[in-house]
C-alpha angles and dihedrals in degrees: 000000000000121000115249118257091235132045100204093141092057117086093207132119092212090057091047092050090049088057087067107030104015102113126078097239092053093053091045091051089052091047090052091050089055088052090057101263109145111156128078096236091048092051090048094049097044095046101034088224123156111261094236092051091048092048089051093049094046091049091049093048090050092046089051092048098244094113132025128207114237119186115235100167133033104197106065095013110241133173141205121216115226131183116254123212088267090054094046089053088067090068096094092050093046094048091045090052090049092050090049090050090049090052097049108021108032105078092168091049131269113324090211131028123200102228124205105235111239093013134078092234135098133215112277135182110310089033092270129135113264090218110037099020093230119149106249132221126200094256091056096060142061133192117252130178112273131208091272094055 
């Protein structure tokens, strides 16, 4: 029996959040946005996602207020997709999920490390720098190839 698409009968914030971000393409679009991807064609190329699926996910993320469309060209009209504050607030969950995946599903080592800009450390459990111990924010880090890349 397939699970229902909605979880209206569940009084649970995890279930409600899954309504918005609970499929793999949605989380990968958000991950790409954190990595600086902003344009439709760049999302499509980097993810290898079908154009109709990507259009659906971008529309949903905009409708939910996690991304916003910003025009960058008038003729033809084209938009970039940028994280909103609501979207940026997913960073701790996304990084924690990545670290969990690195721990249990990356036998060759993490494919990507989240590097602390200006420091030789990387984000570690608790979203702190492995080198200086500072609590990190999304604008203070950048993805770099890891040993499992």
